[in-house]
C-alpha positions in Angstrom: -26.1 23.3 -68.9 -25.8 26.9 -67.5 -23.6 27.0 -64.2 -22.5 30.3 -62.4 -20.4 28.9 -59.6 -19.5 25.2 -58.2 -17.8 25.7 -54.7 -17.1 23.4 -52.0 -18.6 24.9 -48.5 -20.4 23.9 -44.9 -24.4 23.6 -46.2 -25.9 26.1 -44.4 -29.4 25.2 -44.1 -31.7 22.3 -44.1 -31.7 19.7 -41.3 -28.4 18.9 -43.1 -26.4 22.3 -42.1 -23.3 22.1 -41.0 -21.9 20.0 -43.3 -19.3 19.8 -46.0 -20.6 20.3 -49.8 -20.2 20.8 -53.1 -22.6 23.5 -54.1 -23.2 23.3 -58.0 -24.9 26.9 -58.6 -27.2 27.2 -61.8 -28.1 30.0 -64.4 -31.6 31.7 -64.8 -34.9 32.3 -62.1 -37.7 32.7 -63.8 -39.3 34.4 -60.2 -37.7 37.7 -58.7 -38.5 37.0 -54.4 -38.0 40.5 -52.7 -35.4 38.7 -50.4 -33.4 37.0 -53.2 -30.0 36.4 -51.8 -28.6 34.7 -55.2 -29.5 37.9 -57.3 -26.2 37.2 -59.5 -27.4 34.2 -60.4 -30.0 35.6 -62.8 -28.0 36.0 -65.3 -24.6 34.9 -67.5 -22.9 31.4 -65.9 -21.1 29.3 -68.4 -22.3 26.7 -70.1 -20.8 22.7 -69.3 -21.8 19.4 -70.0 -22.9 17.3 -67.4 -19.5 15.5 -68.1 -17.6 19.1 -66.8 -19.8 19.6 -63.9 -18.7 15.6 -62.7 -15.9 16.1 -63.0 -15.9 19.6 -61.4 -17.6 18.4 -58.3 -14.9 15.1 -58.2 -12.2 17.0 -57.2 -13.8 17.9 -53.6 -13.9 15.5 -50.8 -17.2 15.0 -49.8 -19.9 12.9 -51.0 -22.0 15.1 -50.5 -23.6 17.3 -53.8 -26.2 20.2 -53.9 -27.7 21.2 -56.6 -29.5 25.2 -56.1 -29.7 28.7 -58.4 -31.6 30.7 -59.4 -33.5 27.7 -60.3 -32.1 24.5 -60.6 -35.9 23.2 -62.5 -35.0 25.0 -65.6 -31.9 22.8 -66.9 -33.4 20.4 -69.2 -30.5 18.2 -68.2 -31.1 18.1 -64.8 -32.7 15.1 -63.8 -29.8 13.6 -66.1 -26.9 15.2 -64.4 -29.1 14.5 -60.9 -28.7 10.6 -61.5 -25.4 10.6 -62.6 -24.3 12.2 -59.4 -26.2 9.2 -57.3 -25.1 6.6 -59.6 -21.3 7.5 -58.5 -22.4 7.9 -55.0 -23.0 11.0 -53.9 -25.9 12.1 -51.7 -27.6 14.5 -53.4 -30.5 17.4 -52.5 -31.8 19.8 -54.6 -33.0 23.5 -53.8 -36.0 24.6 -55.8 -39.0 27.5 -55.3 -41.6 25.0 -55.5 -43.4 26.2 -58.6 -42.2 23.9 -61.0 -42.6 20.1 -62.0 -40.4 17.8 -59.7 -41.8 14.3 -61.5 -38.8 14.2 -63.2 -36.9 14.3 -60.1 -35.1 11.1 -59.8 -36.1 8.9 -56.3 -33.0 9.2 -54.1 -32.4 13.4 -54.5 -33.8 15.3 -51.3 -35.9 17.9 -52.7 -35.8 21.1 -50.4 -39.2 23.3 -51.6 -39.6 26.7 -50.6 -43.2 27.3 -49.7 -43.6 31.1 -50.9 -44.9 33.8 -48.2 -47.3 36.6 -49.5 -44.1 38.7 -48.5 -41.7 37.3 -51.2 -43.5 38.6 -53.7 -43.6 35.0 -55.2 -46.7 33.9 -53.2 -47.6 30.4 -53.5 -50.7 29.7 -55.3 -50.8 26.3 -56.7 -49.8 23.1 -54.5 -48.9 20.3 -56.1 -45.7 19.9 -55.7 -46.2 19.9 -51.4 -48.6 16.7 -51.9 -45.2 14.7 -53.7 -43.3 14.9 -51.1 -42.2 11.9 -49.5 -39.9 11.0 -46.9 -36.4 12.6 -47.1 -38.1 15.4 -49.1 -37.9 19.0 -46.6 -40.0 22.2 -46.7 -38.6 25.5 -45.7 -40.4 28.9 -45.5 -39.2 32.5 -45.5 -41.1 34.7 -43.7 -40.8 38.1 -44.0 -43.4 38.9 -41.3 -45.2 37.4 -38.2 -48.4 37.3 -40.7 -46.3 35.1 -43.5 -45.8 32.8 -40.5 -49.7 32.3 -40.2 -50.3 31.9 -44.0 -48.0 29.3 -43.4 -49.0 28.2 -40.4 -52.1 27.6 -41.7 -50.8 26.2 -45.6 -48.9 23.8 -43.6 -52.1 22.4 -41.5 -54.2 22.4 -44.9 -51.6 20.7 -46.9 -51.1 17.9 -44.1 -47.4 18.3 -44.4 -47.0 17.9 -40.4 -45.0 15.0 -40.0 -44.9 13.9 -43.1 -41.3 16.0 -43.7 -39.2 18.3 -42.0 -40.5 21.9 -41.9 -37.9 25.0 -41.3 -38.8 28.5 -40.8 -36.0 30.4 -41.9 -35.8 34.9 -40.8 -36.1 36.6 -43.6 -32.9 39.2 -43.1 -33.0 42.8 -42.3 -36.7 41.9 -41.7 -37.1 39.0 -39.0 -34.9 39.2 -36.0 -34.3 35.4 -35.5 -35.0 35.7 -31.9 -38.9 36.8 -32.5 -39.0 33.9 -35.3 -37.8 31.7 -32.9 -40.8 33.0 -30.4 -43.3 32.3 -33.1 -42.1 28.8 -33.9 -42.5 27.7 -30.2 -45.4 29.8 -29.3 -47.5 27.9 -32.0 -47.3 24.9 -30.6 -46.2 22.6 -34.2 -43.5 20.8 -34.9 -41.6 23.3 -36.9 -37.8 23.7 -37.1 -36.4 26.7 -36.8 -33.5 27.6 -39.7 -30.6 30.6 -39.6 -28.0 30.7 -42.9 -25.6 29.3 -40.5 -23.1 29.9 -43.7 -23.7 33.2 -43.0 -23.3 33.4 -39.9 -19.8 32.6 -40.6 -18.8 34.3 -43.7 -21.5 37.1 -44.0 -22.5 37.9 -47.2 -20.2 36.0 -49.8 -20.5 34.1 -52.7 -18.9 31.2 -52.4 -19.3 30.3 -49.4 
């Protein structure tokens, strides 16, 4: 498996924000979103076996692991690694762009699935995977404008996701002010949730946090 970094930090996103977590960041992504903040994970990295990854994860004092990237579903052995983590008693979350099949991901993994808006430059056109989400999973939407926000509301309405899974909206850094997004959420009347990147508020734009 191709790994960019493994590090111990505070989970900055999702409904689990604030919890200590080990991040396994895989190398490679097949999208090029305009607001991506992990372009360094597109290339490079080191080859690691599942055993080496498990050994590294075990060094840290937490039972929560986040599999992220890049795009982790590009790793052929991801389902096996996820199951091995679950078997060892870890809580496992998977951060994915949602444009690749997820049927091989083991039950028990919390899938954090992006809904890509027009402003991302990688807009979703196939929403198949959203229909397969189950309780415990989450949807994340990064918005670059009010138009993005309204587009996402319409898609979520059509997919019937309200009340099925948490839906978290994040402002694209430098494009949308958090206070504006907060106002849009309040005005929408939807059970949406505002999300800020907690790790960036704590440490700023840094790797390994």
